[in-house]
N, C-alpha and C positions, 0 to 999 in steps of 0.2 A: 407411364405415361397415359397421360390423360385423354378420353376419347372425345370426339365431337359430340355435340348436344343432338338427339336425335331427331328434334324438332328443328334443326338449325335450317335445314333444306327447305322445309315448309315455309319458315318465316323469310327465307331469301326471295322464294317463289312468290310470296304475297307481295313482298317489297317491291318486286319488278313489276306486279299486275298493278299496283297501286301507282308506281311512277309512270305506267303507261296509261292510266286513267280509268282503268278498270277494276273500281272500287268494290263493285259488287261481288266479282269472282276473288279479290283479295281477301274481303271479309269472310266469304263462304271457306277458303280455303284456312284461313286464320282460327274461325269457329271449328273447323273440323279437328285442326292440330290441338287446340286446347282441349277437346274433350278426348281424345287419343291420349294426350299428356295425363290430364286427371285420371284415366282409367289404367295407364301403366304405370306412370311416376307417381302421382299423388297430386291434389290440388296445391300443396305448399311447396312443390318443388320450384327452385329459383327459374328453371327453364320455362316451366307452366307460367309462373307469372310473368316472365319476361314477354311470353306469346300473348297472355292476355294484355298486357300494356301495349303492345303493338296492335292489336285487334281494338282497342279504345280509340287508339289514336287514328285507326281508318275509319272508326264509326264516326268520330268528331271531325274529320274531314268530308265523310259524307253527309254531314249535317244532321247528325243524330245525337247529339249531347247527353239526352236523357240516356240511351244505351249505354254509351261510353262511361257515363258515371256509374251505371248498374255493375259494368264489366270491373271497373277500378275497384268498386266499394267491395265486390266479392273477392277480388284478387287480394286487396289488402286485408281482410279479415281471414283467408285462408293463411296468408303468410305470415299474419302477426305473432302467433305462439312459436313458430320454428324459427324466424328469422328475425322478428322484432323491427323497431323503427330505426335502427342503425345500419340496416343491411342498405347496400347501394341500390338493388333493385327495389326495395319497399321504399327508400327515398324517391326515385324515380316516378313510383306510381301514387306515392304522396304528393309530388308536385303537379301530376298531371291532374290528379283528383281536385287539386286546389285551383287549376286553371279550369277546368270544366265548372267546378262550382261558382266561379266568378261568372264565367259566360253566361249560366243560368240564374245569376243575381242571388244566389244562397251565399251571402257573405259569411254567416256563421260559419259554414263547413268550409269555406276557403281559408278562412283565418286559421281554423284547426289544422288543415293539412299544411299550408305554409308554415304554421308554429313548428310543426314537426321537422320540416325540412330546415328552419333557422336554427332549431336547437340542436339537431344531430348532423346536420351537413358538414359544418366546418371541419368537424375531427374526421369525416369518412372522405368526403370530396375536396375538402380543402375550402378556407374561407373566401377565395377569389374564383370558386367555380361559379358558372352565370346562373345555376340553378339557386344557389344559396344567397347569390347577389340580388336576385329577381324577388326572392321569397322576404328577405330582409327589408326590401323596397317597398312592398307590398304592405307589409307591417308596420312600416315607418321607424325601422331600427337602425336606418344608416347613419342619422346624427349622433345617436348614443354610442354607436360603436366606435366612431371616430375619435369622439370625446374622451373616450375610457382609454383609447390607445395612447393619447398624447400626454394626459398628465398622470400616466401610470408611473413612468419613470421618476417624474418631478415628485409626486406623492412620498416616492421612499426618501427622498433627499430632505423633505420639509417634515418628517416624521419625528426625526431627531429632536428639534426644538420644542415642539409640545412636551416631550417626555421629561425634558429638563426644567420647563417651567411649574409644574404640579409638583415636582420633587420638592423644592424649598417651601412651598406653601403648607405642607402639613408640619413641617419644621418650626414655623413660626408660631401657628395658631396652637398646638399642643403645647408648647414652651411655656407660656404664660398660664396655661391652665393648670399644670402641677403645682407652679409655685405659688398661686393665690388660694385655691381650693384645698388641696390635701393637707397642707400645714394646719390651719385651724380645725379643719374635721379631725385629725389625729389628736389634737388638744383637747377636743369636746368628748369624742368617742372612747378615748382610752379610759378616763375614769369611769364613764358609764358601763363599760364592759367589765371593769375591775369590780364596780359595785354588785353588778348583777352576779357576778361570779361568787361573790361572797353569798348573797341571798340566795343563788339558783339550789342551794343542798335542802333548804326549807320551802322554796316556793317552785316547784316544778310547773304547775300548771300557766304560768306567766309566759314562757317562750312562745306557745300557739297564739298569743295575741299579737300580731304584726301586722304590717299595712300591704302585705302581699295579697290577700283575698281581695280587697278593693278593686287591685288593677286589674285582676283576671277576667271581671265581667266587661271590661272596656273593649277588648278585642272579640268578644262573644256580642256584643251589640254592633260592632262594624261589620261583623260577618252576615248579622241579621238583616242590617240595613243594606248590604250588599245583594243579599238574597232578593229581599223586597223589592230592590231597584230592578232586579232581573226577572222577577217573577211575572211581570205583564210580558215581557218578550217570550219568555216559555210558553205561557199561556196563548199567546196569539200563535206561536208555531203549532202548538197541538191543535189549535182551532183550525188552522189551514189545513193540516195532515187529515183531519176528521172531516173537513170540508169535501176533500178529495174523495175521501172514499165514501161519503154519502151520495155524492155525485156518480161515482162509477156505478154504486149499488142502483141507483135510479135510471142510470142508463141501460143496465140489464133488463130492468123492469120493461123500460121502453121498448127495447128490442124484443122482448116476449110478448108484449100486448100492443102493437102495433094497429090491432084493429079497434081498439076503444077509443073513445071520444077524446079529442085532444084537450090539453088542460094547460094554461099558460103557467102554470107553476113547477110542471114537470120537464126535465132538459128535453130539447126538441133535437131532431136529426137536421142538420143544416151544415152548409160549407161543403167544399170537395172532398172526396172519400180518397183513402190510398187506394192506388193502382198498382198493376202489374206484382200482384202478391204472388212470391214463389217459396217452394218449400223444398229442403233436403231432409230424408227420412234417413236417420241411423239407427232405428230401431227404438232402443230406450231413450233417445233423443232426437229432435228435430232443430232445425236451423231455418228461420223466416226471413225473408228479404220483401221488401215495398218500396215504391216509389213515393216521395214526400210531395204532396199537392200543396202544401204551404210554403215551401222554400225555407225551411227553419223556424216558421213561426207557430207551431202547433206541437204538443206533445202527443206521444200515443200509447194507446193500453192495447197489450194483446191478449184477447180472449180466446177461450177454446173449452174443450170438453170431449168426451167420448161421442162416436157418432149416434145422432138420435137424441142427445142429452141438450139441455139448456146450456148455453155458452155463458161461461164466468170468467172474470178478470184472473189472468196468470201471471201478468207482470206489466212494467210500464218503462218505457225509455223518455228521455229529453228531446226537444227539439233539434232536428238534423240528424238523429239516428235512425238508420232504415233497415237494421238487422236486429234479430234477437235469438237467443238460444235457450230452448226449453229442454230441462233435463228430468230424470225419473219418471218416463213414462212406461206403459206396459208394452212390451216389443209385439205382443199376440192380439192387440187391440187396436181398432181404428179411431182417430182423433179427427177432429174438425178446428180451423182456427179461422179467426178474423181480426183484422187490424182495425182499430178505432181512433181516428184522429179527434183530440180534445183542443176544440178553439177556445173555450171558456167552460165555466162552471155550469152552463146551460146549453151550451151547443155542441154536437157532437157529429161525426160521419163516419159510418163504418163501412168497411170493405166487403166485397163477396167471402164467403166461407171458400175455405181450401181445405180439403179432407185428404187422409193418408188412404192408401188403396192395400193393406196388407192382407186382408181377408181374401181379396181376388187373387193375389200372388200364392197365398198358401192353398185354395182351391183348384188352381190350375194344374191338370194333370202334367207328370213328368213326360218327357220324349219317348220313354220306352214303355210307357203303361198304354193299354188296348180297352 
């Protein structure tokens, strides 16, 4: 017999508070429930994720779409490995994330979220579910789905005639070919083979001289021509990657030498910087979260190093992504991290540093120590 969720009472209480108009108390109750659920059940538990989804709804109702988006992104990242995109709870989180992203005019993130609902929702929730219908309507997939359903049965009926027409076609064309060409070819080649067989006993070096070697270079030239055609594209891609690497290195120099005289050829710090940078410390790895100041129009470079050392690039993500996992860290050392928004090859903006506090925890005396 299944037991009720330990978070059900808190969710019902928060729902009653929100219905009465007390959104502040409802938000506080749900935040406390999410913290307790993560500590006791785990951050990827379905009940914890559903409570986080309800918290995001209250924040959105209270006029805080940025906070709602942050909660939904954290919930989606936490449940991705255990539940995946085909779980009903994850589909609900994806749908709410798409709605919030659209309200914030981040259409790139909205399309990503609604695409997950449109792709996995019909099999889990049903094709007529209101969330699936709205996601498909946002993506403009309503006309294609209707057209694909109507001719699906008719295409099976019209697939038989096309299979009958190509069948006689090869019968007509190959029929005259063997009648005209093989007959004279046999008459000409047969005496040649007999004559060669008579002289092969005394002239064995003749067989190597054939027409096969001249035909071999032809495909090689075709391959070389194809390679020469693709070479400019490959060189352009390599040059683009090198340009990004050089720009990131130049950014590190700018961050290290802010006091020097400005130079027009060096990347400049401009544009809104990433805000609300948060970190979860797991010892040998950390997970970083931040808010996108460009609404999906800028990439991000994650920089970091040990405390007291110069920051260096440790990873990068594309536009619209606001989280990153760093692995392979030393659990006994402290690290500092900063998120850099890349607007162009010469324009960057960095967030304040966020550092771990492992050494303080290790030096703290135990409760029984004197």
